[in-house]
N, CA, C and O atoms as a GROMACS GRO file, in nm:
protein
  620
    1MET      N    1   1.222  -1.786  -0.129
    1MET     CA    2   1.077  -1.771  -0.112
    1MET      C    3   1.026  -1.668  -0.213
    1MET      O    4   1.082  -1.559  -0.225
    2SER      N    5   0.920  -1.705  -0.284
    2SER     CA    6   0.865  -1.612  -0.383
    2SER      C    7   0.794  -1.498  -0.311
    2SER      O    8   0.765  -1.506  -0.192
    3ALA      N    9   0.767  -1.391  -0.386
    3ALA     CA   10   0.697  -1.275  -0.329
    3ALA      C   11   0.560  -1.317  -0.276
    3ALA      O   12   0.519  -1.274  -0.168
    4HIS      N   13   0.489  -1.401  -0.350
    4HIS     CA   14   0.356  -1.445  -0.304
    4HIS      C   15   0.365  -1.527  -0.177
    4HIS      O   16   0.282  -1.512  -0.087
    5GLU      N   17   0.465  -1.614  -0.168
    5GLU     CA   18   0.484  -1.693  -0.046
    5GLU      C   19   0.514  -1.602   0.072
    5GLU      O   20   0.464  -1.623   0.182
    6ARG      N   21   0.596  -1.500   0.048
    6ARG     CA   22   0.630  -1.403   0.153
    6ARG      C   23   0.505  -1.329   0.200
    6ARG      O   24   0.484  -1.312   0.320
    7VAL      N   25   0.421  -1.285   0.104
    7VAL     CA   26   0.298  -1.213   0.137
    7VAL      C   27   0.204  -1.305   0.215
    7VAL      O   28   0.151  -1.266   0.320
    8ARG      N   29   0.183  -1.426   0.165
    8ARG     CA   30   0.091  -1.520   0.232
    8ARG      C   31   0.139  -1.554   0.373
    8ARG      O   32   0.060  -1.558   0.467
    9SER      N   33   0.268  -1.580   0.388
    9SER     CA   34   0.325  -1.615   0.518
    9SER      C   35   0.311  -1.500   0.617
    9SER      O   36   0.273  -1.521   0.733
   10ALA      N   37   0.341  -1.379   0.573
   10ALA     CA   38   0.330  -1.261   0.661
   10ALA      C   39   0.184  -1.236   0.700
   10ALA      O   40   0.157  -1.202   0.815
   11ALA      N   41   0.092  -1.253   0.606
   11ALA     CA   42  -0.050  -1.233   0.636
   11ALA      C   43  -0.096  -1.337   0.739
   11ALA      O   44  -0.164  -1.303   0.835
   12ALA      N   45  -0.058  -1.462   0.718
   12ALA     CA   46  -0.098  -1.569   0.811
   12ALA      C   47  -0.042  -1.543   0.951
   12ALA      O   48  -0.111  -1.566   1.051
   13ALA      N   49   0.081  -1.496   0.958
   13ALA     CA   50   0.144  -1.469   1.087
   13ALA      C   51   0.070  -1.361   1.166
   13ALA      O   52   0.077  -1.357   1.288
   14ARG      N   53   0.000  -1.273   1.094
   14ARG     CA   54  -0.075  -1.165   1.159
   14ARG      C   55  -0.225  -1.194   1.166
   14ARG      O   56  -0.303  -1.108   1.207
   15GLY      N   57  -0.264  -1.314   1.125
   15GLY     CA   58  -0.405  -1.351   1.128
   15GLY      C   59  -0.489  -1.273   1.028
   15GLY      O   60  -0.607  -1.246   1.052
   16LEU      N   61  -0.428  -1.238   0.917
   16LEU     CA   62  -0.492  -1.154   0.816
   16LEU      C   63  -0.534  -1.240   0.697
   16LEU      O   64  -0.452  -1.310   0.638
   17GLU      N   65  -0.662  -1.235   0.663
   17GLU     CA   66  -0.713  -1.310   0.548
   17GLU      C   67  -0.694  -1.227   0.422
   17GLU      O   68  -0.738  -1.112   0.414
   18ILE      N   69  -0.627  -1.287   0.324
   18ILE     CA   70  -0.604  -1.219   0.197
   18ILE      C   71  -0.642  -1.312   0.083
   18ILE      O   72  -0.653  -1.433   0.100
   19GLU      N   73  -0.662  -1.252  -0.033
   19GLU     CA   74  -0.683  -1.327  -0.156
   19GLU      C   75  -0.592  -1.265  -0.260
   19GLU      O   76  -0.591  -1.143  -0.277
   20ILE      N   77  -0.516  -1.347  -0.330
   20ILE     CA   78  -0.430  -1.298  -0.438
   20ILE      C   79  -0.487  -1.350  -0.569
   20ILE      O   80  -0.509  -1.470  -0.585
   21ARG      N   81  -0.510  -1.258  -0.662
   21ARG     CA   82  -0.569  -1.293  -0.792
   21ARG      C   83  -0.484  -1.238  -0.904
   21ARG      O   84  -0.430  -1.128  -0.894
   22GLU      N   85  -0.472  -1.316  -1.010
   22GLU     CA   86  -0.407  -1.267  -1.131
   22GLU      C   87  -0.496  -1.161  -1.192
   22GLU      O   88  -0.619  -1.173  -1.190
   23ARG      N   89  -0.434  -1.056  -1.248
   23ARG     CA   90  -0.515  -0.953  -1.312
   23ARG      C   91  -0.450  -0.912  -1.443
   23ARG      O   92  -0.328  -0.909  -1.455
   24PRO      N   93  -0.535  -0.882  -1.541
   24PRO     CA   94  -0.480  -0.839  -1.670
   24PRO      C   95  -0.420  -0.699  -1.660
   24PRO      O   96  -0.453  -0.622  -1.570
   25GLN      N   97  -0.331  -0.669  -1.753
   25GLN     CA   98  -0.274  -0.535  -1.761
   25GLN      C   99  -0.385  -0.435  -1.786
   25GLN      O  100  -0.483  -0.465  -1.855
   26ALA      N  101  -0.371  -0.316  -1.730
   26ALA     CA  102  -0.468  -0.210  -1.753
   26ALA      C  103  -0.392  -0.082  -1.784
   26ALA      O  104  -0.283  -0.059  -1.733
   27SER      N  105  -0.451   0.001  -1.868
   27SER     CA  106  -0.383   0.124  -1.908
   27SER      C  107  -0.425   0.245  -1.824
   27SER      O  108  -0.373   0.355  -1.840
   28SER      N  109  -0.522   0.222  -1.732
   28SER     CA  110  -0.565   0.334  -1.646
   28SER      C  111  -0.625   0.278  -1.518
   28SER      O  112  -0.656   0.159  -1.509
   29LEU      N  113  -0.641   0.364  -1.421
   29LEU     CA  114  -0.705   0.324  -1.296
   29LEU      C  115  -0.848   0.276  -1.322
   29LEU      O  116  -0.890   0.175  -1.267
   30ALA      N  117  -0.921   0.349  -1.406
   30ALA     CA  118  -1.060   0.312  -1.437
   30ALA      C  119  -1.066   0.174  -1.500
   30ALA      O  120  -1.152   0.093  -1.465
   31GLU      N  121  -0.976   0.147  -1.594
   31GLU     CA  122  -0.973   0.016  -1.660
   31GLU      C  123  -0.937  -0.094  -1.561
   31GLU      O  124  -0.996  -0.202  -1.562
   32ALA      N  125  -0.840  -0.068  -1.474
   32ALA     CA  126  -0.802  -0.166  -1.373
   32ALA      C  127  -0.919  -0.197  -1.281
   32ALA      O  128  -0.945  -0.313  -1.249
   33ALA      N  129  -0.990  -0.093  -1.238
   33ALA     CA  130  -1.105  -0.112  -1.149
   33ALA      C  131  -1.212  -0.194  -1.219
   33ALA      O  132  -1.271  -0.285  -1.159
   34GLU      N  133  -1.237  -0.163  -1.345
   34GLU     CA  134  -1.340  -0.236  -1.420
   34GLU      C  135  -1.305  -0.383  -1.433
   34GLU      O  136  -1.392  -0.468  -1.417
   35THR      N  137  -1.179  -0.414  -1.463
   35THR     CA  138  -1.140  -0.555  -1.479
   35THR      C  139  -1.150  -0.632  -1.347
   35THR      O  140  -1.168  -0.753  -1.347
   36LEU      N  141  -1.137  -0.560  -1.236
   36LEU     CA  142  -1.146  -0.625  -1.105
   36LEU      C  143  -1.286  -0.618  -1.045
   36LEU      O  144  -1.312  -0.674  -0.938
   37GLY      N  145  -1.378  -0.549  -1.115
   37GLY     CA  146  -1.513  -0.535  -1.065
   37GLY      C  147  -1.523  -0.443  -0.944
   37GLY      O  148  -1.604  -0.465  -0.855
   38LEU      N  149  -1.439  -0.341  -0.942
   38LEU     CA  150  -1.432  -0.248  -0.828
   38LEU      C  151  -1.454  -0.104  -0.872
   38LEU      O  152  -1.457  -0.073  -0.991
   39GLN      N  153  -1.471  -0.018  -0.774
   39GLN     CA  154  -1.467   0.126  -0.796
   39GLN      C  155  -1.320   0.166  -0.795
   39GLN      O  156  -1.241   0.102  -0.726
   40PRO      N  157  -1.280   0.270  -0.868
   40PRO     CA  158  -1.140   0.313  -0.865
   40PRO      C  159  -1.088   0.339  -0.723
   40PRO      O  160  -0.971   0.313  -0.694
   41SER      N  161  -1.173   0.391  -0.635
   41SER     CA  162  -1.129   0.421  -0.499
   41SER      C  163  -1.106   0.295  -0.414
   41SER      O  164  -1.054   0.304  -0.303
   42ASP      N  165  -1.145   0.177  -0.465
   42ASP     CA  166  -1.121   0.052  -0.394
   42ASP      C  167  -0.984  -0.007  -0.426
   42ASP      O  168  -0.943  -0.107  -0.367
   43ILE      N  169  -0.913   0.055  -0.520
   43ILE     CA  170  -0.776   0.014  -0.551
   43ILE      C  171  -0.683   0.107  -0.473
   43ILE      O  172  -0.683   0.228  -0.493
   44VAL      N  173  -0.606   0.048  -0.384
   44VAL     CA  174  -0.522   0.126  -0.294
   44VAL      C  175  -0.376   0.117  -0.337
   44VAL      O  176  -0.321   0.009  -0.358
   45LYS      N  177  -0.314   0.234  -0.348
   45LYS     CA  178  -0.171   0.242  -0.380
   45LYS      C  179  -0.094   0.235  -0.250
   45LYS      O  180  -0.126   0.306  -0.154
   46THR      N  181   0.009   0.151  -0.246
   46THR     CA  182   0.101   0.150  -0.132
   46THR      C  183   0.226   0.223  -0.177
   46THR      O  184   0.299   0.177  -0.264
   47LEU      N  185   0.249   0.338  -0.116
   47LEU     CA  186   0.366   0.418  -0.150
   47LEU      C  187   0.467   0.406  -0.037
   47LEU      O  188   0.434   0.426   0.080
   48VAL      N  189   0.591   0.373  -0.072
   48VAL     CA  190   0.697   0.373   0.029
   48VAL      C  191   0.755   0.514   0.028
   48VAL      O  192   0.789   0.568  -0.078
   49VAL      N  193   0.766   0.572   0.146
   49VAL     CA  194   0.808   0.711   0.160
   49VAL      C  195   0.933   0.715   0.247
   49VAL      O  196   0.941   0.651   0.351
   50LYS      N  197   1.031   0.793   0.200
   50LYS     CA  198   1.161   0.802   0.268
   50LYS      C  199   1.164   0.924   0.361
   50LYS      O  200   1.125   1.034   0.322
   51ARG      N  201   1.210   0.901   0.482
   51ARG     CA  202   1.233   1.011   0.577
   51ARG      C  203   1.377   1.058   0.563
   51ARG      O  204   1.459   0.990   0.502
   52SER      N  205   1.408   1.174   0.618
   52SER     CA  206   1.543   1.230   0.605
   52SER      C  207   1.647   1.147   0.681
   52SER      O  208   1.766   1.157   0.652
   53ASP      N  209   1.604   1.067   0.779
   53ASP     CA  210   1.700   0.983   0.854
   53ASP      C  211   1.722   0.847   0.787
   53ASP      O  212   1.779   0.757   0.848
   54ASP      N  213   1.678   0.833   0.663
   54ASP     CA  214   1.693   0.710   0.584
   54ASP      C  215   1.605   0.595   0.634
   54ASP      O  216   1.630   0.480   0.597
   55SER      N  217   1.505   0.624   0.716
   55SER     CA  218   1.404   0.523   0.747
   55SER      C  219   1.286   0.549   0.652
   55SER      O  220   1.284   0.649   0.580
   56TYR      N  221   1.191   0.459   0.654
   56TYR     CA  222   1.080   0.466   0.559
   56TYR      C  223   0.947   0.449   0.632
   56TYR      O  224   0.943   0.416   0.751
   57LEU      N  225   0.840   0.471   0.557
   57LEU     CA  226   0.706   0.442   0.604
   57LEU      C  227   0.623   0.406   0.482
   57LEU      O  228   0.661   0.436   0.368
   58PHE      N  229   0.510   0.342   0.507
   58PHE     CA  230   0.416   0.313   0.400
   58PHE      C  231   0.300   0.409   0.411
   58PHE      O  232   0.249   0.434   0.520
   59ALA      N  233   0.257   0.464   0.297
   59ALA     CA  234   0.136   0.547   0.291
   59ALA      C  235   0.039   0.478   0.197
   59ALA      O  236   0.071   0.454   0.080
   60LEU      N  237  -0.079   0.444   0.247
   60LEU     CA  238  -0.181   0.376   0.167
   60LEU      C  239  -0.288   0.478   0.128
   60LEU      O  240  -0.355   0.536   0.213
   61VAL      N  241  -0.301   0.497  -0.003
   61VAL     CA  242  -0.389   0.600  -0.057
   61VAL      C  243  -0.478   0.538  -0.165
   61VAL      O  244  -0.429   0.467  -0.252
   62PRO      N  245  -0.609   0.566  -0.160
   62PRO     CA  246  -0.699   0.506  -0.258
   62PRO      C  247  -0.684   0.568  -0.397
   62PRO      O  248  -0.638   0.681  -0.412
   63GLY      N  249  -0.725   0.490  -0.497
   63GLY     CA  250  -0.724   0.538  -0.635
   63GLY      C  251  -0.804   0.667  -0.647
   63GLY      O  252  -0.907   0.684  -0.582
   64GLY      N  253  -0.755   0.757  -0.732
   64GLY     CA  254  -0.822   0.886  -0.751
   64GLY      C  255  -0.776   0.991  -0.652
   64GLY      O  256  -0.821   1.106  -0.658
   65ARG      N  257  -0.686   0.953  -0.561
   65ARG     CA  258  -0.633   1.047  -0.462
   65ARG      C  259  -0.481   1.035  -0.462
   65ARG      O  260  -0.427   0.933  -0.506
   66SER      N  261  -0.414   1.135  -0.414
   66SER     CA  262  -0.269   1.131  -0.401
   66SER      C  263  -0.229   1.181  -0.263
   66SER      O  264  -0.308   1.244  -0.193
   67ILE      N  265  -0.106   1.152  -0.225
   67ILE     CA  266  -0.057   1.195  -0.094
   67ILE      C  267  -0.063   1.347  -0.085
   67ILE      O  268  -0.026   1.418  -0.178
   68SER      N  269  -0.111   1.394   0.029
   68SER     CA  270  -0.098   1.536   0.063
   68SER      C  271   0.028   1.545   0.148
   68SER      O  272   0.027   1.508   0.265
   69TRP      N  273   0.135   1.594   0.088
   69TRP     CA  274   0.263   1.600   0.160
   69TRP      C  275   0.254   1.682   0.288
   69TRP      O  276   0.308   1.639   0.390
   70PRO      N  277   0.190   1.800   0.287
   70PRO     CA  278   0.180   1.876   0.412
   70PRO      C  279   0.104   1.798   0.521
   70PRO      O  280   0.145   1.800   0.638
   71LYS      N  281  -0.004   1.731   0.484
   71LYS     CA  282  -0.081   1.654   0.582
   71LYS      C  283   0.001   1.538   0.637
   71LYS      O  284   0.005   1.515   0.758
   72LEU      N  285   0.068   1.463   0.547
   72LEU     CA  286   0.147   1.348   0.590
   72LEU      C  287   0.263   1.392   0.679
   72LEU      O  288   0.289   1.330   0.782
   73ARG      N  289   0.334   1.500   0.640
   73ARG     CA  290   0.443   1.549   0.725
   73ARG      C  291   0.394   1.587   0.864
   73ARG      O  292   0.460   1.558   0.964
   74ALA      N  293   0.277   1.650   0.872
   74ALA     CA  294   0.221   1.690   1.001
   74ALA      C  295   0.188   1.568   1.087
   74ALA      O  296   0.216   1.567   1.207
   75ILE      N  297   0.128   1.466   1.027
   75ILE     CA  298   0.091   1.344   1.101
   75ILE      C  299   0.216   1.271   1.149
   75ILE      O  300   0.221   1.222   1.262
   76VAL      N  301   0.318   1.262   1.063
   76VAL     CA  302   0.441   1.191   1.097
   76VAL      C  303   0.527   1.275   1.193
   76VAL      O  304   0.605   1.220   1.270
   77GLY      N  305   0.511   1.408   1.186
   77GLY     CA  306   0.587   1.497   1.274
   77GLY      C  307   0.727   1.526   1.223
   77GLY      O  308   0.822   1.537   1.302
   78VAL      N  309   0.741   1.538   1.092
   78VAL     CA  310   0.871   1.567   1.031
   78VAL      C  311   0.857   1.680   0.929
   78VAL      O  312   0.747   1.713   0.886
   79ASN      N  313   0.971   1.738   0.891
   79ASN     CA  314   0.972   1.846   0.793
   79ASN      C  315   0.995   1.798   0.651
   79ASN      O  316   0.958   1.866   0.556
   80LYS      N  317   1.055   1.679   0.637
   80LYS     CA  318   1.090   1.630   0.503
   80LYS      C  319   1.047   1.486   0.485
   80LYS      O  320   1.073   1.400   0.569
   81LEU      N  321   0.982   1.461   0.373
   81LEU     CA  322   0.947   1.326   0.327
   81LEU      C  323   0.957   1.328   0.176
   81LEU      O  324   0.935   1.432   0.114
   82ARG      N  325   0.990   1.214   0.115
   82ARG     CA  326   0.995   1.209  -0.030
   82ARG      C  327   0.977   1.066  -0.078
   82ARG      O  328   0.996   0.971  -0.002
   83LEU      N  329   0.941   1.054  -0.206
   83LEU     CA  330   0.937   0.922  -0.268
   83LEU      C  331   1.080   0.885  -0.306
   83LEU      O  332   1.148   0.964  -0.371
   84PRO      N  333   1.126   0.767  -0.268
   84PRO     CA  334   1.262   0.728  -0.301
   84PRO      C  335   1.275   0.679  -0.445
   84PRO      O  336   1.175   0.650  -0.511
   85GLU      N  337   1.397   0.672  -0.492
   85GLU     CA  338   1.424   0.615  -0.622
   85GLU      C  339   1.384   0.467  -0.619
   85GLU      O  340   1.376   0.406  -0.512
   86ALA      N  341   1.359   0.411  -0.736
   86ALA     CA  342   1.311   0.272  -0.746
   86ALA      C  343   1.404   0.174  -0.674
   86ALA      O  344   1.355   0.082  -0.608
   87ASP      N  345   1.536   0.191  -0.686
   87ASP     CA  346   1.628   0.096  -0.623
   87ASP      C  347   1.622   0.106  -0.471
   87ASP      O  348   1.637   0.004  -0.402
   88LEU      N  349   1.601   0.224  -0.417
   88LEU     CA  350   1.588   0.241  -0.272
   88LEU      C  351   1.457   0.181  -0.222
   88LEU      O  352   1.453   0.119  -0.115
   89ALA      N  353   1.349   0.199  -0.299
   89ALA     CA  354   1.220   0.141  -0.261
   89ALA      C  355   1.231  -0.012  -0.257
   89ALA      O  356   1.179  -0.075  -0.165
   90LEU      N  357   1.298  -0.070  -0.356
   90LEU     CA  358   1.318  -0.215  -0.360
   90LEU      C  359   1.402  -0.260  -0.239
   90LEU      O  360   1.368  -0.359  -0.174
   91ALA      N  361   1.510  -0.189  -0.210
   91ALA     CA  362   1.595  -0.225  -0.097
   91ALA      C  363   1.520  -0.213   0.036
   91ALA      O  364   1.544  -0.292   0.128
   92ALA      N  365   1.430  -0.116   0.047
   92ALA     CA  366   1.358  -0.092   0.172
   92ALA      C  367   1.245  -0.191   0.196
   92ALA      O  368   1.207  -0.216   0.311
   93THR      N  369   1.191  -0.250   0.088
   93THR     CA  370   1.072  -0.334   0.101
   93THR      C  371   1.088  -0.476   0.049
   93THR      O  372   1.016  -0.566   0.093
   94GLY      N  373   1.180  -0.495  -0.043
   94GLY     CA  374   1.193  -0.624  -0.110
   94GLY      C  375   1.097  -0.638  -0.228
   94GLY      O  376   1.090  -0.744  -0.290
   95TYR      N  377   1.024  -0.531  -0.259
   95TYR     CA  378   0.929  -0.532  -0.369
   95TYR      C  379   0.961  -0.422  -0.470
   95TYR      O  380   1.008  -0.314  -0.433
   96GLU      N  381   0.934  -0.451  -0.597
   96GLU     CA  382   0.950  -0.350  -0.702
   96GLU      C  383   0.833  -0.254  -0.699
   96GLU      O  384   0.723  -0.289  -0.656
   97ARG      N  385   0.856  -0.132  -0.746
   97ARG     CA  386   0.746  -0.036  -0.759
   97ARG      C  387   0.634  -0.098  -0.840
   97ARG      O  388   0.659  -0.172  -0.936
   98GLY      N  389   0.511  -0.067  -0.803
   98GLY     CA  390   0.396  -0.124  -0.871
   98GLY      C  391   0.350  -0.255  -0.810
   98GLY      O  392   0.242  -0.305  -0.844
   99THR      N  393   0.431  -0.310  -0.719
   99THR     CA  394   0.394  -0.435  -0.652
   99THR      C  395   0.399  -0.419  -0.500
   99THR      O  396   0.363  -0.512  -0.428
  100ILE      N  397   0.442  -0.304  -0.452
  100ILE     CA  398   0.470  -0.283  -0.309
  100ILE      C  399   0.343  -0.296  -0.226
  100ILE      O  400   0.236  -0.246  -0.261
  101VAL      N  401   0.359  -0.366  -0.114
  101VAL     CA  402   0.252  -0.388  -0.017
  101VAL      C  403   0.321  -0.400   0.120
  101VAL      O  404   0.432  -0.454   0.128
  102PRO      N  405   0.259  -0.350   0.226
  102PRO     CA  406   0.324  -0.364   0.357
  102PRO      C  407   0.338  -0.509   0.401
  102PRO      O  408   0.430  -0.544   0.475
  103ILE      N  409   0.245  -0.594   0.355
  103ILE     CA  410   0.243  -0.735   0.397
  103ILE      C  411   0.364  -0.807   0.337
  103ILE      O  412   0.378  -0.816   0.215
  104GLY      N  413   0.450  -0.857   0.424
  104GLY     CA  414   0.568  -0.930   0.378
  104GLY      C  415   0.685  -0.843   0.338
  104GLY      O  416   0.783  -0.894   0.283
  105SER      N  417   0.678  -0.714   0.365
  105SER     CA  418   0.792  -0.628   0.337
  105SER      C  419   0.912  -0.680   0.415
  105SER      O  420   0.897  -0.734   0.525
  106THR      N  421   1.031  -0.665   0.360
  106THR     CA  422   1.150  -0.713   0.428
  106THR      C  423   1.176  -0.638   0.558
  106THR      O  424   1.247  -0.689   0.645
  107THR      N  425   1.120  -0.520   0.573
  107THR     CA  426   1.122  -0.446   0.699
  107THR      C  427   0.979  -0.400   0.728
  107THR      O  428   0.909  -0.353   0.638
  108ASP      N  429   0.936  -0.413   0.853
  108ASP     CA  430   0.803  -0.369   0.892
  108ASP      C  431   0.805  -0.219   0.922
  108ASP      O  432   0.812  -0.178   1.038
  109TRP      N  433   0.799  -0.139   0.818
  109TRP     CA  434   0.795   0.006   0.836
  109TRP      C  435   0.657   0.046   0.889
  109TRP      O  436   0.560  -0.027   0.867
  110PRO      N  437   0.647   0.160   0.956
  110PRO     CA  438   0.515   0.207   1.002
  110PRO      C  439   0.421   0.228   0.884
  110PRO      O  440   0.463   0.266   0.775
  111VAL      N  441   0.291   0.203   0.908
  111VAL     CA  442   0.190   0.214   0.803
  111VAL      C  443   0.095   0.329   0.836
  111VAL      O  444   0.041   0.337   0.947
  112TYR      N  445   0.076   0.418   0.739
  112TYR     CA  446  -0.018   0.529   0.749
  112TYR      C  447  -0.124   0.507   0.641
  112TYR      O  448  -0.092   0.489   0.524
  113VAL      N  449  -0.251   0.510   0.683
  113VAL     CA  450  -0.361   0.478   0.594
  113VAL      C  451  -0.454   0.598   0.581
  113VAL      O  452  -0.494   0.658   0.681
  114ASP      N  453  -0.488   0.632   0.458
  114ASP     CA  454  -0.585   0.739   0.439
  114ASP      C  455  -0.720   0.694   0.491
  114ASP      O  456  -0.765   0.583   0.462
  115GLU      N  457  -0.785   0.780   0.568
  115GLU     CA  458  -0.911   0.746   0.634
  115GLU      C  459  -1.024   0.709   0.538
  115GLU      O  460  -1.122   0.647   0.579
  116THR      N  461  -1.011   0.746   0.411
  116THR     CA  462  -1.119   0.718   0.316
  116THR      C  463  -1.132   0.570   0.280
  116THR      O  464  -1.231   0.532   0.218
  117ILE      N  465  -1.035   0.486   0.318
  117ILE     CA  466  -1.047   0.344   0.283
  117ILE      C  467  -1.110   0.261   0.395
  117ILE      O  468  -1.127   0.140   0.379
  118LEU      N  469  -1.143   0.322   0.506
  118LEU     CA  470  -1.203   0.249   0.617
  118LEU      C  471  -1.332   0.179   0.575
  118LEU      O  472  -1.408   0.231   0.494
  119GLY      N  473  -1.354   0.060   0.631
  119GLY     CA  474  -1.480  -0.010   0.611
  119GLY      C  475  -1.499  -0.073   0.475
  119GLY      O  476  -1.612  -0.104   0.436
  120ARG      N  477  -1.390  -0.094   0.401
  120ARG     CA  478  -1.404  -0.149   0.265
  120ARG      C  479  -1.309  -0.266   0.243
  120ARG      O  480  -1.206  -0.279   0.310
  121ARG      N  481  -1.346  -0.349   0.149
  121ARG     CA  482  -1.253  -0.450   0.097
  121ARG      C  483  -1.181  -0.382  -0.018
  121ARG      O  484  -1.244  -0.326  -0.108
  122VAL      N  485  -1.049  -0.387  -0.016
  122VAL     CA  486  -0.971  -0.315  -0.115
  122VAL      C  487  -0.875  -0.409  -0.188
  122VAL      O  488  -0.843  -0.518  -0.140
  123ALA      N  489  -0.831  -0.364  -0.305
  123ALA     CA  490  -0.729  -0.434  -0.382
  123ALA      C  491  -0.602  -0.352  -0.374
  123ALA      O  492  -0.606  -0.229  -0.371
  124MET      N  493  -0.490  -0.420  -0.369
  124MET     CA  494  -0.360  -0.351  -0.364
  124MET      C  495  -0.253  -0.439  -0.426
  124MET      O  496  -0.282  -0.550  -0.473
  125GLY      N  497  -0.131  -0.391  -0.428
  125GLY     CA  498  -0.020  -0.469  -0.481
  125GLY      C  499  -0.009  -0.602  -0.410
  125GLY      O  500  -0.052  -0.616  -0.296
  126ALA      N  501   0.047  -0.700  -0.478
  126ALA     CA  502   0.057  -0.835  -0.421
  126ALA      C  503   0.200  -0.886  -0.418
  126ALA      O  504   0.222  -1.006  -0.400
  127GLY      N  505   0.298  -0.797  -0.435
  127GLY     CA  506   0.437  -0.838  -0.430
  127GLY      C  507   0.498  -0.874  -0.563
  127GLY      O  508   0.620  -0.880  -0.575
  128SER      N  509   0.415  -0.898  -0.664
  128SER     CA  510   0.468  -0.927  -0.798
  128SER      C  511   0.372  -0.872  -0.904
  128SER      O  512   0.252  -0.861  -0.881
  129HIS      N  513   0.428  -0.838  -1.018
  129HIS     CA  514   0.351  -0.779  -1.126
  129HIS      C  515   0.245  -0.876  -1.178
  129HIS      O  516   0.267  -0.997  -1.182
  130GLY      N  517   0.128  -0.820  -1.217
  130GLY     CA  518   0.022  -0.901  -1.276
  130GLY      C  519  -0.073  -0.963  -1.175
  130GLY      O  520  -0.156  -1.046  -1.212
  131TYR      N  521  -0.061  -0.923  -1.048
  131TYR     CA  522  -0.148  -0.977  -0.944
  131TYR      C  523  -0.200  -0.865  -0.855
  131TYR      O  524  -0.136  -0.762  -0.839
  132SER      N  525  -0.318  -0.888  -0.798
  132SER     CA  526  -0.375  -0.798  -0.699
  132SER      C  527  -0.405  -0.876  -0.574
  132SER      O  528  -0.441  -0.994  -0.579
  133LEU      N  529  -0.388  -0.810  -0.462
  133LEU     CA  530  -0.419  -0.868  -0.332
  133LEU      C  531  -0.546  -0.801  -0.281
  133LEU      O  532  -0.558  -0.679  -0.284
  134PHE      N  533  -0.639  -0.881  -0.235
  134PHE     CA  534  -0.764  -0.829  -0.178
  134PHE      C  535  -0.764  -0.851  -0.029
  134PHE      O  536  -0.728  -0.959   0.019
  135VAL      N  537  -0.803  -0.748   0.045
  135VAL     CA  538  -0.802  -0.756   0.191
  135VAL      C  539  -0.906  -0.660   0.248
  135VAL      O  540  -0.939  -0.558   0.186
  136ASP      N  541  -0.958  -0.692   0.365
  136ASP     CA  542  -1.046  -0.601   0.436
  136ASP      C  543  -0.958  -0.490   0.495
  136ASP      O  544  -0.866  -0.518   0.573
  137ALA      N  545  -0.986  -0.366   0.458
  137ALA     CA  546  -0.900  -0.254   0.500
  137ALA      C  547  -0.891  -0.243   0.652
  137ALA      O  548  -0.782  -0.219   0.705
  138ASP      N  549  -1.002  -0.260   0.721
  138ASP     CA  550  -1.000  -0.247   0.867
  138ASP      C  551  -0.915  -0.356   0.932
  138ASP      O  552  -0.847  -0.332   1.031
  139GLU      N  553  -0.917  -0.477   0.874
  139GLU     CA  554  -0.834  -0.586   0.927
  139GLU      C  555  -0.686  -0.558   0.901
  139GLU      O  556  -0.601  -0.588   0.986
  140LEU      N  557  -0.655  -0.503   0.784
  140LEU     CA  558  -0.516  -0.466   0.754
  140LEU      C  559  -0.467  -0.361   0.853
  140LEU      O  560  -0.355  -0.371   0.905
  141ILE      N  561  -0.550  -0.262   0.879
  141ILE     CA  562  -0.515  -0.156   0.974
  141ILE      C  563  -0.488  -0.216   1.113
  141ILE      O  564  -0.390  -0.181   1.178
  142ARG      N  565  -0.576  -0.307   1.156
  142ARG     CA  566  -0.558  -0.372   1.285
  142ARG      C  567  -0.430  -0.455   1.288
  142ARG      O  568  -0.352  -0.446   1.383
  143ALA      N  569  -0.408  -0.534   1.185
  143ALA     CA  570  -0.292  -0.625   1.181
  143ALA      C  571  -0.159  -0.550   1.186
  143ALA      O  572  -0.061  -0.601   1.238
  144TYR      N  573  -0.157  -0.431   1.130
  144TYR     CA  574  -0.033  -0.354   1.125
  144TYR      C  575  -0.032  -0.235   1.220
  144TYR      O  576   0.059  -0.152   1.216
  145ASP      N  577  -0.133  -0.226   1.307
  145ASP     CA  578  -0.144  -0.116   1.401
  145ASP      C  579  -0.118   0.017   1.328
  145ASP      O  580  -0.043   0.102   1.375
  146ALA      N  581  -0.183   0.029   1.213
  146ALA     CA  582  -0.161   0.145   1.126
  146ALA      C  583  -0.222   0.272   1.184
  146ALA      O  584  -0.319   0.268   1.259
  147THR      N  585  -0.162   0.382   1.148
  147THR     CA  586  -0.214   0.514   1.182
  147THR      C  587  -0.314   0.553   1.073
  147THR      O  588  -0.279   0.556   0.955
  148VAL      N  589  -0.437   0.583   1.113
  148VAL     CA  590  -0.540   0.623   1.018
  148VAL      C  591  -0.558   0.774   1.029
  148VAL      O  592  -0.580   0.827   1.138
  149ALA      N  593  -0.548   0.843   0.915
  149ALA     CA  594  -0.559   0.989   0.917
  149ALA      C  595  -0.596   1.039   0.778
  149ALA      O  596  -0.597   0.963   0.680
  150ASP      N  597  -0.626   1.166   0.771
  150ASP     CA  598  -0.650   1.234   0.643
  150ASP      C  599  -0.514   1.270   0.586
  150ASP      O  600  -0.454   1.370   0.625
  151ILE      N  601  -0.465   1.186   0.491
  151ILE     CA  602  -0.331   1.210   0.434
  151ILE      C  603  -0.334   1.227   0.284
  151ILE      O  604  -0.229   1.224   0.220
  152SER      N  605  -0.454   1.247   0.225
  152SER     CA  606  -0.461   1.254   0.078
  152SER      C  607  -0.545   1.371   0.032
  152SER      O  608  -0.616   1.436   0.110
  153VAL      N  609  -0.534   1.395  -0.098
  153VAL     CA  610  -0.616   1.497  -0.167
  153VAL      C  611  -0.663   1.437  -0.299
  153VAL      O  612  -0.596   1.348  -0.352
  154PRO      N  613  -0.775   1.483  -0.354
  154PRO     CA  614  -0.819   1.432  -0.484
  154PRO      C  615  -0.714   1.463  -0.591
  154PRO      O  616  -0.649   1.568  -0.587
  155GLU      N  617  -0.699   1.370  -0.688
  155GLU     CA  618  -0.603   1.392  -0.797
  155GLU      C  619  -0.660   1.488  -0.899
  155GLU      O  620  -0.594   1.519  -0.998
   0.00000   0.00000   0.00000
């Protein structure tokens, strides 16, 4: 099953409407937003984060912001979190870095969403390079019973 088929199947199973579109390469967040007709903050990064017990979680953070490690650790209730090496991220999700999305991940890790994306249609990874997935953020949060919190800081 291709990455797109996996994403589409997982979205359908959760009653989540998505759109996958091919997108040109971009050299910056601003350029990517412009090519998609969006604001930079409408492009959401899905970061896979490793816990010390070798389990993972997804942190969804809008463009122009980055994870606040102290805030995320406090919300998750742990002392240590880190970004895993590329091979561990692939093993944990089935997706390469730059394409990671919670939808269709090989394991349904818990999802933590920065509160700033509420109420918007956002673009995110689509499971394979050169594509963006569009989804209503509130519907994604509902479908994955995500934890919504202040987990980011401006870049």
